[in-house]
C-alpha positions as CSV (number, residue, x, y, z in Angstrom):
1,M,223.8,164.2,14.0
2,L,226.8,162.2,12.7
3,T,227.8,158.9,14.1
4,K,231.3,158.6,15.5
5,A,232.4,156.7,12.3
6,Q,231.0,159.4,10.1
7,E,232.8,162.1,12.1
8,Q,236.0,160.1,11.8
9,Q,235.6,159.9,8.0
10,K,234.8,163.6,7.7
11,K,238.0,164.6,9.6
12,R,240.0,162.0,7.7
13,T,242.0,161.0,10.7
14,S,242.4,157.4,11.3
15,K,241.7,155.5,14.5
16,Y,244.3,152.9,13.3
17,V,248.0,153.1,13.9
18,G,249.9,153.3,10.6
19,V,246.9,154.5,8.5
20,T,246.7,158.0,7.1
21,W,244.6,159.9,4.6
22,R,246.2,161.1,1.4
23,R,244.3,164.2,0.4
24,D,246.0,164.4,-3.0
25,I,244.7,161.0,-4.2
26,Q,241.7,160.8,-1.9
27,K,242.7,157.4,-0.4
28,W,243.8,155.8,2.8
29,V,247.5,154.7,2.8
30,A,248.8,152.1,5.2
31,Y,252.4,151.5,6.3
32,V,254.4,149.8,9.0
33,T,257.9,150.8,10.2
34,D,260.5,148.4,11.6
35,K,264.1,149.2,12.3
36,K,263.9,152.6,10.5
37,V,262.5,150.9,7.3
38,R,259.1,152.0,6.2
39,Y,257.0,149.4,4.4
40,E,254.0,150.7,2.4
41,C,251.0,148.5,2.5
42,G,249.0,150.0,-0.3
43,Y,246.3,152.6,-1.0
44,H,242.7,151.9,-0.2
45,E,239.2,153.4,-0.4
46,E,238.3,152.2,3.1
47,E,240.1,152.9,6.3
48,R,239.5,149.4,7.8
49,V,240.8,147.7,4.6
50,A,244.0,149.8,4.9
51,A,244.4,148.6,8.5
52,K,243.9,145.0,7.4
53,S,246.5,145.5,4.8
54,R,248.9,146.7,7.4
55,D,248.2,143.6,9.6
56,R,248.9,141.3,6.6
57,K,252.2,143.0,6.0
58,I,253.2,142.6,9.6
59,L,252.4,138.9,9.4
60,A,254.1,138.4,6.0
61,L,257.3,140.1,7.3
62,G,257.1,138.3,10.6
63,L,257.4,141.6,12.6
64,N,256.8,141.8,16.3
65,K,254.1,144.4,16.1
66,P,250.6,144.4,17.5
67,L,247.8,143.6,15.1
68,Q,244.7,145.8,15.0
69,I,242.2,143.9,13.0
70,L,243.5,140.4,12.2
71,K,244.3,138.0,15.1
72,K,247.1,135.6,15.2
73,A,246.0,132.0,15.1
């Protein structure tokens, strides 16, 4: 029996907003969109790392978007 996390990985659908699986390169890609501009946040082996990358981009750009992993200090 697979754990919930293992099932998520097998399906390759992300539980994080702005993180998707790129089948052609076998990596997670993160992005954030603001005012019709899409900012890519990189390609990652792990889904959680991709979500962190997205959070860092939100902080770096000063966007008013909710964070999923990192918390504002």
